VOGU-3710 file (C-alpha; in Angstrom, 3 decimals, decimal comma):
1> xxxxxxxxxx> 96,943/-24,017/-231,142  99,072/-25,004/-233,506  102,786/-25,328/-231,550  105,854/-22,977/-232,700  107,662/-25,749/-234,973  104,300/-27,004/-236,064  104,280/-23,559/-237,546  107,701/-23,420/-239,240  106,729/-26,505/-240,568  104,171/-26,196/-242,273
11> xxxxxxxxxx> 105,102/-22,924/-243,826  108,304/-25,381/-245,031  105,597/-27,301/-246,829  103,831/-23,946/-248,318  107,309/-22,664/-249,378  108,527/-25,799/-250,882  108,886/-24,743/-254,381  110,590/-21,797/-254,232  114,789/-21,543/-254,709  115,100/-18,028/-252,816
21> xxxxxxxxxx> 118,621/-18,783/-251,405  122,452/-17,363/-250,620  124,649/-18,608/-253,422  128,635/-18,353/-251,874  131,388/-19,423/-254,371  134,246/-20,582/-252,856  137,447/-21,811/-255,118  136,447/-25,662/-254,641  132,958/-24,751/-256,183  134,409/-24,624/-259,188
31> xxxxxxxxxx> 135,647/-27,288/-262,395  137,514/-26,264/-265,372  137,190/-22,934/-264,366  133,565/-22,684/-264,681  130,988/-21,977/-261,827  128,860/-24,934/-261,469  124,982/-24,229/-259,204  124,917/-27,893/-258,315  128,751/-27,738/-256,103  127,733/-24,245/-254,579
41> xxxxxxxxxx> 127,224/-24,052/-251,049  123,968/-22,109/-250,842  121,842/-21,140/-248,133  117,682/-21,377/-248,991  114,957/-19,433/-247,382  113,846/-23,157/-246,843  116,784/-24,231/-244,926  116,354/-21,381/-242,476  112,573/-22,861/-241,806  114,435/-26,321/-241,485
51> xxxxxxxxxx> 116,540/-24,839/-238,590  113,322/-22,813/-237,506  111,317/-25,793/-237,081  113,989/-27,914/-235,161  115,309/-25,417/-233,227  112,200/-24,351/-231,509  110,888/-28,188/-231,545  114,298/-29,305/-229,571  113,569/-25,791/-227,325  110,320/-26,820/-226,519
61> xxxxxxxxxx> 110,827/-30,862/-226,192  114,455/-30,268/-224,351  113,001/-31,539/-221,233  111,963/-35,076/-223,111  115,196/-35,341/-224,645  117,656/-34,670/-221,392  115,187/-37,591/-219,685  115,336/-40,277/-223,028  119,164/-39,224/-222,441  119,232/-40,118/-218,998
71> xxxxxxxxxx> 117,491/-42,932/-219,283  119,602/-44,528/-221,612  122,893/-43,599/-220,164  121,365/-45,154/-216,550  120,671/-48,884/-218,809  124,041/-48,685/-220,329  125,638/-48,529/-216,728  123,015/-51,000/-215,723  123,564/-53,527/-218,163  127,211/-52,970/-218,337
81> xxxxxxxxxx> 127,353/-54,972/-221,647  128,970/-53,505/-224,702  127,591/-49,834/-226,550  123,663/-50,374/-227,250  122,428/-51,072/-230,635  121,848/-47,530/-231,506  125,402/-46,423/-230,871  126,709/-49,048/-232,863  124,588/-48,104/-235,942  125,838/-44,339/-235,218
91> xxxxxxxxxx> 129,612/-45,894/-235,200  129,107/-47,912/-238,496  127,388/-44,829/-240,096  130,472/-42,278/-238,948  133,014/-45,119/-240,452  131,641/-45,031/-243,549  131,109/-41,257/-244,115  135,020/-41,167/-242,537  135,852/-43,484/-245,467  133,560/-41,752/-247,879
101> xxxxxxxxxx> 135,238/-38,222/-247,222  138,729/-39,657/-247,512  138,240/-40,989/-250,827  136,322/-38,074/-252,187  139,050/-35,776/-254,431  137,706/-32,989/-253,151  136,667/-33,249/-249,437  135,406/-29,751/-248,905  132,444/-30,917/-251,243  132,103/-34,579/-249,881
111> xxxxxxxxxx> 131,820/-32,641/-245,990  128,868/-30,183/-247,637  127,169/-32,633/-248,983  127,485/-35,010/-246,056  125,856/-31,944/-244,021  123,209/-31,608/-245,908  122,468/-35,106/-245,651  122,180/-34,477/-241,654  119,974/-31,930/-241,880  117,431/-33,710/-244,054
121> xxxxxxxxxx> 117,750/-36,943/-241,816  117,047/-34,603/-238,724  114,100/-32,984/-240,730  113,084/-37,107/-241,410  113,601/-37,537/-237,543  111,207/-34,746/-236,382  108,476/-36,056/-239,128  108,272/-39,091/-238,041  109,014/-38,115/-234,381  106,195/-35,295/-234,742
131> xxxxxxxxxx> 103,710/-37,106/-236,777  102,415/-34,064/-238,598  98,901/-34,389/-239,845  98,706/-35,954/-243,633  95,565/-33,989/-244,977  97,214/-30,895/-243,816  100,328/-31,430/-245,810  98,157/-32,020/-248,515  96,443/-29,480/-248,553  99,682/-26,995/-248,235
141> xxxxxxxxxx> 101,478/-29,080/-251,352  98,087/-28,576/-252,582  98,294/-24,434/-252,108  101,605/-24,511/-253,605  100,838/-26,662/-256,832  97,969/-23,716/-257,180  100,474/-21,275/-257,019  103,623/-22,657/-258,858  101,019/-23,505/-261,651  99,404/-20,316/-262,055
151> xxxxxxxxxx> 103,137/-18,863/-262,566  104,155/-21,829/-264,899  100,939/-20,712/-266,901  101,849/-17,364/-267,086  105,230/-17,397/-268,185  104,533/-19,577/-270,999  102,090/-17,227/-272,370  104,050/-14,305/-271,781  107,179/-16,073/-273,090  109,666/-14,889/-269,964
161> xxxxxxxxxx> 109,805/-14,548/-266,816  106,862/-12,546/-264,727  109,283/-10,679/-262,567  108,670/-7,939/-259,790  108,100/-9,497/-255,994  108,314/-13,030/-257,620  112,010/-12,623/-257,254  111,417/-13,336/-253,410  110,249/-16,495/-254,258  113,472/-17,976/-256,151
171> xxxxxxxxxx> 111,707/-16,866/-259,834  115,203/-16,427/-262,369  115,113/-13,463/-264,577  114,932/-15,155/-268,342  113,333/-14,900/-271,622  113,128/-17,826/-274,603  116,002/-16,109/-275,844  118,304/-16,954/-273,096  121,199/-18,901/-273,804  120,273/-22,794/-272,582
181> xxxxxxxxxx> 116,734/-21,692/-271,693  114,730/-25,098/-272,222  112,770/-24,657/-274,828  110,103/-27,012/-277,163  109,645/-27,026/-280,707  106,375/-26,620/-281,376  104,776/-26,849/-284,674  101,271/-24,804/-285,172  98,716/-26,438/-287,930  98,228/-22,941/-288,934
191> xxxxxxxxxx> 102,272/-22,159/-289,779  104,404/-23,010/-292,063  107,435/-23,525/-289,534  107,929/-24,811/-286,402  108,457/-22,258/-283,424  110,660/-22,787/-280,186  108,856/-21,945/-277,075  109,552/-21,646/-273,703  109,011/-24,307/-271,198  107,521/-22,810/-267,907
201> xxxxxxxxxx> 109,912/-22,642/-264,720  107,836/-21,269/-262,419  109,971/-21,156/-259,311  112,263/-24,380/-259,900  115,538/-24,551/-261,901  114,133/-26,775/-264,734  110,531/-27,473/-265,861  111,862/-30,984/-265,401  111,292/-30,528/-261,851  108,567/-28,295/-262,092
211> xxxxxxxxxx> 106,872/-31,382/-264,003  107,945/-33,768/-261,537  106,623/-32,123/-258,294  103,493/-31,704/-260,092  102,948/-34,958/-261,300  103,493/-36,621/-257,683  101,415/-33,618/-256,001  98,760/-33,508/-258,302  96,906/-37,095/-257,102  96,758/-36,010/-253,729
221> xxxxxxxxxx> 94,898/-32,881/-254,777  92,574/-35,094/-256,430  91,954/-37,284/-253,138  91,605/-34,422/-251,000  88,445/-33,543/-253,725  87,034/-37,017/-253,240  87,284/-36,906/-249,585  85,461/-33,514/-248,985  84,738/-32,123/-246,081  88,786/-32,666/-245,204
231> xxxxxxxxxx> 89,602/-30,101/-242,603  86,334/-29,730/-240,574  86,531/-26,039/-240,394  86,632/-24,703/-243,771  83,601/-24,216/-246,314  82,848/-27,561/-248,207  81,662/-25,698/-251,303  84,542/-23,307/-250,863  86,961/-25,910/-250,724  85,450/-28,319/-253,416
241> xxxxxxxxxx> 86,170/-24,959/-255,864  89,791/-24,169/-254,675  90,874/-28,293/-255,397  89,231/-27,899/-258,521  90,708/-24,658/-259,768  93,588/-26,181/-258,296  93,822/-29,655/-260,514  92,727/-27,900/-263,018  95,938/-25,422/-263,264  97,980/-28,612/-262,429
251> xxxxxxxxxx> 97,135/-30,266/-265,031  97,789/-27,427/-267,900  101,150/-26,232/-265,998  102,378/-30,189/-266,273  101,487/-29,900/-269,837  103,173/-27,643/-270,580  105,877/-28,628/-268,833  106,222/-31,086/-271,634  108,309/-33,425/-269,540  107,909/-36,780/-270,819
261> xxxxxxxxxx> 108,529/-38,257/-267,268  106,680/-36,139/-265,506  103,943/-36,779/-267,860  103,718/-40,731/-267,544  104,362/-40,479/-263,898  101,652/-37,840/-263,300  99,355/-39,917/-265,659  99,663/-43,421/-263,998  99,108/-41,151/-260,807  96,159/-39,396/-261,641
271> xxxxxxxxxx> 94,426/-43,614/-263,067  95,993/-44,499/-259,842  93,309/-41,517/-257,794  90,593/-42,325/-260,377  90,637/-45,951/-259,978  91,137/-45,990/-256,036  88,169/-43,919/-255,522  86,432/-45,544/-258,351  85,658/-42,568/-260,883  83,113/-42,864/-263,988
281> xxxxxxxxxx> 85,848/-40,976/-266,015  88,124/-43,970/-265,595  88,112/-45,584/-268,978  87,998/-42,134/-270,829  91,509/-41,787/-268,777  92,979/-44,602/-270,170  92,102/-44,020/-273,694  93,518/-40,471/-272,945  96,750/-42,545/-271,655  96,755/-45,230/-274,614
291> xxxxxxxxxx> 97,120/-41,907/-276,947  99,542/-40,228/-275,397  101,259/-43,642/-275,034  101,141/-43,626/-278,893  102,446/-40,074/-279,208  104,961/-40,269/-277,014  106,369/-44,177/-278,748  106,041/-42,431/-282,222  108,042/-38,890/-281,618  110,568/-41,132/-279,294
301> xxxxxxxxxx> 114,046/-40,179/-281,171  116,994/-42,535/-279,483  119,538/-40,274/-281,106  118,517/-37,190/-279,577  120,988/-34,972/-277,995  119,032/-35,857/-275,069  118,995/-39,525/-275,136  122,705/-39,714/-276,156  124,014/-37,203/-273,246  121,990/-39,604/-270,881
311> xxxxxxxxxx> 123,544/-42,493/-271,817  127,072/-40,701/-271,776  126,109/-39,765/-268,282  125,063/-43,492/-267,006  128,417/-45,042/-268,893  130,741/-42,088/-266,879  128,481/-43,644/-263,173  129,327/-46,671/-264,255  133,464/-45,821/-264,736  133,513/-44,235/-261,628
321> xxxxxxxxxx> 132,048/-46,781/-259,385  134,609/-49,468/-261,161  137,488/-46,919/-259,879  136,448/-46,923/-256,564  133,751/-49,435/-255,714  133,585/-49,887/-251,858  133,128/-46,144/-251,125  132,754/-44,399/-254,453  133,959/-41,494/-255,421  132,743/-39,213/-252,643
331> xxxxxxxxxx> 129,741/-37,793/-251,806  128,760/-34,289/-254,372  132,224/-35,625/-256,374  130,341/-37,086/-259,253  130,996/-33,530/-261,135  134,474/-33,002/-259,954  135,462/-36,658/-261,416  133,452/-36,325/-264,625  135,776/-34,563/-267,074  137,958/-37,539/-266,350
341> xxxxxxxxxx> 135,251/-40,138/-267,053  133,655/-38,879/-269,688  133,148/-41,337/-272,568  132,959/-38,543/-275,100  134,591/-35,079/-274,367  131,981/-33,769/-277,079  129,331/-32,932/-273,916  129,170/-29,249/-273,027  127,507/-28,906/-270,216  128,196/-30,613/-266,549
351> xxxxxxxxxx> 125,508/-32,428/-264,782  124,949/-34,962/-262,590  123,855/-38,637/-264,127  119,867/-38,643/-264,568  119,687/-41,592/-262,491  119,381/-41,169/-258,975  120,402/-45,343/-258,087  123,429/-44,423/-260,543  124,104/-41,882/-258,770  124,276/-43,148/-254,726
361> xxxxxxxxxx> 126,392/-45,787/-256,849  129,224/-43,487/-258,069  129,873/-41,403/-255,721  129,041/-44,103/-252,333  129,801/-46,968/-253,775  128,281/-50,327/-252,870  127,623/-49,832/-249,125  125,686/-46,504/-249,686  123,715/-48,307/-252,513  123,125/-51,123/-250,514
371> xxxxxxxxxx> 122,403/-48,758/-247,427  119,548/-46,931/-249,855  117,834/-50,624/-251,323  117,608/-51,601/-247,093  116,037/-48,220/-246,309  113,433/-48,715/-249,428  113,203/-52,453/-248,065  111,875/-51,046/-244,849  109,718/-48,520/-246,250  108,261/-51,184/-248,161
381> xxxxxxxxxx> 107,971/-53,872/-245,754  106,007/-51,768/-243,763  103,382/-50,983/-246,815  102,316/-54,529/-247,135  99,097/-54,026/-248,603  97,559/-50,786/-247,613  99,610/-49,140/-250,103  97,418/-45,993/-250,269  97,778/-42,217/-252,340  100,299/-41,305/-250,064
391> xxxxxxxxxx> 102,606/-44,340/-251,214  101,931/-43,512/-253,920  103,660/-40,386/-253,886  106,916/-41,891/-253,108  106,959/-44,308/-255,518  106,483/-41,951/-257,856  109,475/-40,200/-256,502  111,353/-43,518/-257,059  109,987/-43,685/-261,026  111,296/-40,399/-261,573
401> xxxxxxxxxx> 114,620/-41,055/-259,911  115,228/-43,562/-262,708  115,252/-40,466/-265,581  116,404/-38,025/-263,294  118,501/-36,332/-260,390  116,858/-33,733/-259,025  115,500/-36,263/-256,083  118,909/-35,886/-254,713  120,880/-32,973/-256,112  118,173/-29,833/-255,795
411> xxxxxxxxxx> 116,802/-28,357/-252,739  112,880/-28,829/-253,980  113,539/-32,825/-254,966  115,548/-33,217/-251,103  112,666/-31,755/-249,509  109,749/-33,806/-251,489  112,115/-36,788/-251,184  113,062/-36,512/-247,246  109,162/-35,411/-246,689  107,338/-38,319/-248,496
421> xxxxxxxxxx> 110,219/-41,172/-247,380  109,669/-40,295/-243,664  105,715/-40,299/-243,964  106,403/-43,630/-245,542  108,538/-45,078/-242,409  105,422/-44,443/-239,781  103,332/-47,093/-239,329  100,162/-45,310/-240,536  100,245/-43,116/-243,526  96,838/-41,912/-243,122
431> xxxxx> 95,481/-38,790/-244,682  92,741/-38,814/-242,213  94,933/-38,162/-238,936  94,588/-34,692/-237,471  96,981/-32,593/-235,680
//
């Protein structure tokens, strides 16, 4: 029988791609008189699932928590030494958080983002402590890839949002004529001129986020297909058909996002999976990667608007860090400080720097960046030579973090990063393990 907290946790995995939420708009969530989504305190449906997961787990484990707390207090009183190491660690972290909030221009934003950080820390602790079945997690992630890819493909052919009940999954209302919508300049061989086509969003806030999610999780579906039967009570033929369709839909949806970074990471992940399982299609795959690489390099324009904007944001992040090198400008305060640190005032939109490492440096300073790299070192120190498909998923996120920010700034990215970081911290990142 599945425990209640486990039921809510698995629901969280299924609904991870969704973005249904209640946005609040206090005065401090605006910059230059404009409301900014990144700053809006939002209660997502997935937040509710996290609280239900943690609440039911704490309730069911209350006896264990009381016993361990009593043991820790007894140990402290018996030794008559200084505070235990865990208390020292909490004290140092609390001091750093206090310092970061203190230097922030907008302290309300910094406080809210640290509370969100605490939420994901608790979720990560839950995953590490309860050790959920990785095979089942990958199955549920594949299910989410299935419905997300299907929605994205339909959106592309309709060239507008599907609407209807998908509103409850967080699909936004848009068409290919919506101002600011992501488009691709598609040149049909049969047409005399190119046409702007909508890039699909599914239930994500941007096609790049959709592409990143598929790129990270698609190799897991290939792993599942290569290791049937995964769940003993399922029919092998039905399971094989489901994962085959999921992989096909995922590849099509990934292509339609036109996210170059997601393409590269997705192809690397698929190649890793094919190589690891000694697939006969590995040589053909290498040829496809080579041809795609030639096309991407040929069409890369270093003076394109996207590249220029990213360079400006990178420069702004470095400038912010130089002004506050130790604690940064405050968690969540990058956008608050951006208008004062732009190398050019011609930039017409407010976005975080498209690099999570520069974002951490700008908002939390050297202290935060060193702590983050220490955490990554702790992860890869445990991996050693057992680098498997699960660890590849986390490594893929780190690669995507070089060119985008959603792993730290958007709900779906934060959930995905917390999930694979926590699983990577387990001593045995074993897909074959079951509850």
